[in-house]
N, C-alpha and C positions, 0 to 999 in steps of 0.2 A: 928657448925664446922667451922674451920678456912677457910679463903678465898683464899689461894694460895697453889700451889702444895708443896712448901717448908714447909709451916705451916702444911699441912696435913701429909707430910712425917715425920715431927717431932712428931706429935701426934701418928701416926701409929707405930713409934718405940717403944712405950710403950704399944702396944695393948695386952690385956689379954682376948680377947673375946672367945677364945678357948684355949685348953691346949697345942697346938703345940709350943708355945713360950718356954715351959719348957725344951724341948729337942733340940731347935734350937739355933744357934749362935746369930741370930739377925733377925729382920724384914727385908725383901728384898722388898723395894718399887720400883716402876717403875722409868725409867729414859729415857732421850732422849729429843728431841725438844719439848718444852712445848706448841707449837701451831701447832703441827703436823697434817697434813691432814690424816695420816695413823697411827693407833694404832694397835699393835700386842699384843695379850693376850695369854700367855701360861697357864699351869696348876699351877705349884708351882716352887719355886727355887730348883735347884739340889744341890748336895754336894758342888760343886765349888762356886755356887752362894751364898749358905748359909755362906760360909767362907768369900767370898769377899764382901758380902752385895750389890751385883749388879746383875740384871737379865741377863740371856743369855750370860754368859761369859765362860761357860764350853763347852764340846764337841757339844752339841745341838746348842749352840750359834754360834759355828764355821760353822755348817751346815747352820744355818739361814743366817749368814753373806754371805756365798758363794751364796746361792740361791737369796738373795736380790741383790747382785752385778750382778749376771747373768740375773736377771730380770730387771736390770736398775734402781734399787731403792737404794738411798743413805741411809744407816742405820742412819746416822747423822740427817736425815730429818724426822725420824719416832720416835714414842714413844713406848717403849716396857715395858711390865709389866706382872704380873701373876694374876690369879684369887685368889690364896691363897698365902699369903705373907711369910709364914714360911714353912720350909722343914718338911715333914712327912716321917719318915724313920724307918727302923728296922735294928738291927745289924746282920751282917753275917760275923762272924770272926772279922777282923779289918775293914771291909767295912761298909758303911752306904747305904743300898739299899732303893730306893724310895718306898713308899707306896702311893696308890691313896688316895687323901683326901676324906673324907666322906661328906655327904650332910650338916651336921651341921657345919663342918669346912669351907666349901664353903660359906654357908650362913653367918657365922661370919665375913668373909672377904669381903662380897659383898659391904658393905658401902664404903670401901676404893676404890674398883674398880669403883663404881658409882661416887665417888668424882673425880677420875682421868678422867673418860670420860667427866664429866661436865666441869672440869677446862681446859683440853686440847682441848675439843670440836672438835674431829676429824671428818672428812667426812666419813671415812671407819674404822670400827673396825673388825679386823680379829682374830677369835678364832683359836688358834693352838691346835688342839686335842679335845677330847671328854669332858674333865673336864671343859675347858674354854667355849666350846660351850654350854654345859648343864647349866653352871652358868648363861649365858646370854640369852639363847634361850629355856631353859626348859629341864627337865630331859628326855623327849621323843625324843630329837634331836639325830640323828644318823649321825655321820660324814661320815660313809661308804655309806650312802644312800643320804645324803643331802649336801655333799661336793660341795662348789662353789655356792650354792643358795644364793640369796641376800635378806635380810630382812630389809625393810625400818623401821625406828624407829620414834616415835613422835617428838623426839628432833631434827630431821633433818638428822641424819647420817644413814648409813646402816651397818648391821652386816652380815658377811659371815664367813665361816669356812673352814679350810683345816686340814691336818694332823699336828701333832707336829713334829718338825724336829728330835726329838729323834727317831721317828719311822723309819726314813731313816737309822739311825745307827743300828737299830735292823734287817734290811734286810741283807741277806748274802752278803759278799763282792763280787763284780763282776757285772755282767749284771743286776742282780735284784736290787742291791743298786743304780746303775746308773739310772735305770728306775724310781725308787722311787724319787730320787733327781730331775730328769727331770720333773716328774709330779708335785712335790712340787714347783719347780721353775716356771712352767707354771701357776700354781694357783696364785702365787704372781704376775706374769707378767700381768695376766688378771685384777688384781686390779687397774691397771693404768687407765683402762676405766672408773672407778668410781671416780677418783680423778680430782680435778680442773686442767685445763691446766697450765703448768708452763710458766712464762713470758719468752719471747725470749731473 
């Protein structure tokens, strides 16, 4: 495999390891600071991301941006990606509704995620939601029960998990959604404890 993120990105653009490429617009590879201490891993691109070819640029991305800002984390200093690089969807009228990727699709994309982690070499990898968490921490992992736990890895980084920002949008508008956003933001704020101190 090629030895830089740009080279891996170019190879991934032609990935045919599973059938999701047939109904997707394009491969959506990760982006961000290529030496980031913090990597955020979601499940799969959404409709907006599939069309734009960039991760976390739709409604969930806006929630993520707000939470990162409120937590004091510059999105420009992190690397964002997904466990699965193509959108899995089903038609509902004129809309494309997300479907959860299956184990075979997650496994097919795992080499791309492994390359990203190896090349970026983050200190902390945050799984956003169950699909990403189970991709990296095993299918028995439960975000509802193990949210915020820290798992040291042989390569020297740690992995932790929180909810996907899309889950905030699924909460009813009002106090419930505000509470979900506050909890998600607090999860991100606690990540700073595991990051190297920034130079003064």
